[in-house]
N, C-alpha and C positions, 0 to 999 in steps of 0.2 A: 868272204867265202868260208872262213873257218866257222863263223857263226851259223851260216846256212847248213854246213855239214853237221854241226853239233845239234841243231834243231831237227834236222831230218833223222838223225840217229835216235833222238828221243822219241820221235813219232813212230819210227819203226819198232822200237822196243815196246812202246805202249800198245801198238796194234797187235804185236805178238802176244802180249799178256791178255788182251781182249779176246783174241781168237782162241787161245788156250782155255780161257774161262768159259767160252761158248761150247766147248767140248766136254767140260767137267759135268757129269750128271749129278743131279740131286740124290741124296742118300735114299736107298730103297728102290731105285730104278735100274733095271738091268740095261745093258747096251742095246738090246733089241728095241727098247722104248725110244732110244735116241734115233735109231734108223726109222722106226715107224713114224716118229714125229716129223722127220724130214719128208716122209712120203704123204703126210697129211695134205689136206686141201691146199692146193698150190696158191689159190687166191689169198688165203690167210697168211701164208708165208710171204707173199708179195707185199701185203699191207704192212706186216710187222717189220719187214726188211727196211722199209722207209724210215724206221726209227732205230735201226741197228739192233733189233731184237728178233727172237725166234719163239713166239708164244706157243708154238706147237711142240717145241722140243724142251723136255724137262732138264734144262741145264742151269748152271750157276748164274749166268748172265742172261736169263730168258727175258728179263724186263728191258735189257738193252738201254738205249738212250731215250726210251719212251717217256719216263717220268721227268727227265731233265728237259726235253724239248717242250713238253706240255707245260711244265712249270715256268719255263722261259716266256712262253706266250702269255700265260696267266699274269706273270709279273709285269710284263710290258703293258697289258691291258689295265692293270691296277695303277701303274704310274701315270697313265694318260689322264686318269680322273683328277689328279692333283699334282701336276708336274713340279710346281714351285716347292711343295712340301717335300717331295721325294728327292729333289735336287740338293736339298740341304742335308739329306741323310748321308752318313759316311759310307764309303765303299764296303767297309767291314760289316756294318749294320745291314746294308742292302744284300750283301752276300749271305748273311745269316738268314734273313727272311726268305730269300730265294731257296735256300736249302730246306727250310721248314716246309715250304710249299711243295718242293720236290719230294720230301719224305712223306707228306700226306698223300700225294698222287701215287707214289710207289706203294704205299699201304693199300690203297684202293685197287690198283692194278694187281698187286700180289694176291689179294683176296680172290679176285676174279680168275686169274690164271691158275692159282692153286686148285680152285674148284674144277677147272678143266683137266688138270693133271691127275686128279683122283681116278679118272677113267682107266689109267694104267695100273691101278691097284698096287701102289708101292707098299713095301713092308720092311720093317726093321725090327727084328726080334719079336717081342710081345706088344709092341705099340699098336693101339687101335687106330682105326681110320681117322677119328677125330684128332688124335694126337699127331698123326702124320700130317694132317692138314695144317696144324699150327707150326710144325717143324718146317714144312715147305714154305709157308708164308714168311717165317722169320729169315730163312736162308735167302729167299728171293729178294727181300727188302735189303738185307746185308749186301747181296751181290749187286743190286741196283744202285745203292749208295756208293759202293766201291767203283762202279762204272762212272758215276758222277765225279768222283775224286780223280780218276785217271784222265777224264775228259778235261777237267780244270787244269790238271798237270800238263796236259798237252797244249792247252791254250797259253800257259805261261812259258813252257820250255820247248815245246814242239812247233809244228807248223800245220796250218790248216784249221786252227781253232778247235772247238769242241765237236763240230760236225764231222771231223775226219773219221771218227769211229763208225759212222754210218756207211762210208764209201765201200768197204770190203763186202758187206752184206748186199748192197745194191748191185755191185759188179757180179757177185756169185749168182744172184737171182735173175740176171738179164736173160740167160738161156731158158730158164724156167718160165719166165714171163712170156717169151715168144712161143715156146714149145707147148706149154700147158695153158697158163692163164685161167680162163673160165671153162675151157674145153678139155677134152681128153687129149693125150699126146698126139701131135700132128706130124706129118712127114712131108717134106718138099723134095721135088726133083732137083738135080744139080742146077738146071737152068733157072728154076724158080728161086733157089737160094741166091743165085747171082743177082737176080732182079731185086730180091729183098735187101741184099747188102747194099746195092747201088741206091735204093730208095732210102735206106737208113743213113747212108753217108750224106745224101741230100738233106735229109731231115736234121742231122746233127749240125751241118754247116749253116743251115737256115736258122736253127735255134740259137746257135752261137752268135750269129749276126744280129738277130732280134734281141737277144739278151744283152748284147753290148750296146745296142742303140739307145740313145738318151737325148732328152731335150735339155739344152743348156741355157739357163736364164741368167743373162749377164748382170753382174752386180756393179753398180757405180760406187766408187770410193772417193770420198772428199779429199781434195788436194793431191790426188795421185793421177797423173796423166800418162805415165809410162805404159805403152801397150803390152810390155812384157809382164806387167803385174795384173793383167785382167783376171778377175775371178768370176766364177759362175756357180749357180745352183744346179746340180745335175738331177734330172728326174728320168729314170729309166722307163722304157716302154713296158717292160715287165716289172712294174713297181713292186709287186708282191712277190716277185721271184717265182720259185716253184712250191712255195708253202701251201697254196690252195690244193695242189695235188696231194701233198703229204697228209694233210688233215682231212681232205674230202674222202679219201679212201677209208680212213679210220672211222669217220662219222657215219659213212654210208654202210659200213660192214657191221657196226656194233649191234643194231636191232636184230638182224638175222642171226648173228652168233649167239645172242642171248636166247632168242626164241627156239633155235635149233637145239640148244642144250636142254631145254625143258620139254622138248618134243610136244609142243602144243599143237593140237589139230582142231581148228575152229575157223569160223568165217573171218574173224579178226586176223588170225594168222595168215590166211590166204590173201587178205587185203594188204597187210604189211609186206608180205613176201612179194606181191606184185609191185608195190610201190618202191621197194628196195631191190628190184631185179634189173640187171643190165640188159635183159632180153625183152623188156616191155617198154612201150612208149612212155608210160608214166614214170617208170624207173629211170629211163634215160633223161627225161625232163628234170626229175628231182636231182639227179647227179649233176646235171649242168647248172641247176639253180644253186646248189651247194658251192660249186666251184666259183660261180659268179659272185655270190655273197662273200665268200672267203677272200676272193680277189680284191674286192673293195675294202674289206676289213683289214687285211694284212698290208694293203697299200698305205693306210693311214697309221699303221703301227711302224712301218719302215721309214716313212717320211712324215714328219710332224710339222705341218705348216705354222701352227702357233708358236712352236719353239724356234723355228727358223726366223719368223717375222720378228720375234722378240730379240733374238740375237743380232739381227741386222740393225734394229733400232738402237740397241745399246752400243753398238760399235760405230754408229753414224753412217752405216752403209744403206743403200737403197736401190730399188729397181727403177729404171728410167720410166718416167711418166706415171709412177705408182706411189701414192702417199705411204709413208712408213706406218706401221701399226696394223690396225684392223683391215685397211684396204689391201695391204701387202698380203696379209693372211688369206683374205678372200680370193685374191689373185692366184696365190699358190694352190689353194684348194681347187679352184677351177682347172688349173693345169694338171693337178694330180688326178682329178676325175677324168679329164680328157685322155691322159696317158693310160690310166687304168682301164678305161673303156677299150682302147686299142689293144692293150695287152690281154684283156679278157677275151677279145675276139679270137686271138691266137690260141689261148688256153682252151676255149670251148671248141675250136676247130679240131685241134689234135686229140681232144678227149672224146668228143661226141660223134664226129664223122665216122671213126672206126666202129663205134657201137651201132650207129645207124646202118652202115653197110653190113655189119655183122649179123643183122637180122635176116639178111638174105644170103650172105656168104659167111658162115659162122667163124671160120678161122681168122677173119679180119678183126674180130672183137679183141683178140689178144694185143693188137697193136695200140689200143687205147692205153693199156697199162705199160706197155713197152715205151711209148712216147713219154709218158709221165715219168717213168723211172729214169730215162735218159736225160730229161730236162732237169730233174733233181740232181743227177750226177754232174751235169754241166755247170750248174750254179755252184756246187761244192768244189769242183775242180778249178773253177774260175777264182774262187777265194784263195786256193792254194797257189795258183799261178800269180795272182796279184801280190801275195805275201813274198813269194820267192823273188819276184821282180823288184819289190821294194828293198829286200835284203841285198840283192846284187847291186842296185843303184847306190844304196847306203855304203857299200864297200868301196865304191869308186871315189868317195869324197876323201880329201886329204886336208889335214890341218896345216895352215901356213906357219 
């Protein structure tokens, strides 16, 4: 219990530091720019909150967890290419290269966001606009890497891992997602709000149930017949978790954010705008396709059949009626594809159905982003719950 209290205390302190950093404005920006940033496009704020950032607000931690989360996925994709080589790498070396990738991504994001922040026309003494740009870039990178440091600190001493820094932003943006989303602020009657809340509770419990559901593939162990020692390989229905939502929103929004900044008015711009619009059939189809592809991609990042098959073979374990090695790997791949297919059906249902209905009842469009944000929140809170549960169980053990 003492260990749990100590870890929770660390996490609370780290979250306080993170929230304070989000309110510290970059030099040369008056407070009104902070307020104006919060009032910017609600959709952009929703997208950035998925990574614990606020790219419309000129603050010290504007990059948030964006560079870290992106670098983590890039690193996992790199390690898949040659797992044996990277398994021999020391933890210190792996951590170093992850930080290098994070720094490179932070640099790219800082360049892009600083360009957007120049619209506020910040000024410090006699510094020119070009000088201000480099000052902003430098501070954003420093702030971004500091966020990486406190995220790692929370993973070591706190609870919830690195993703806990994303939770406050997600929770704060839930009302905005429902109230604004892609539309102007909406208002519901008391009766309608009651129905909405009931509907949300049903969705939350359904999502928790589906997220907890898993296929358990029993492992046969040589010379062990005790039923209490049965082991299994768990494959969740939502193998990819909520990662497809997190990255689909970002990938989908980037083209329009870039084009809108340059104010391009041409036939190409209209085609791209239509393709990346949540209000057109081709846009809805493209959004669903991105989620579908990311669903399969992240599934094989989270569960690696070749690694599991190799581990089983080395330990002398096997799956009943399945030969060790290549046949086991192919069997696991088939199961992952099957579970991912089922999980993707649910992801597509909660993301596309509100958009389709929204073409006829506009306010329903907002529920697509609300469902996605809630699912992301559920996956992160589940991680915290499992960690707390493990710590409590650990505290019950006594040394004889």
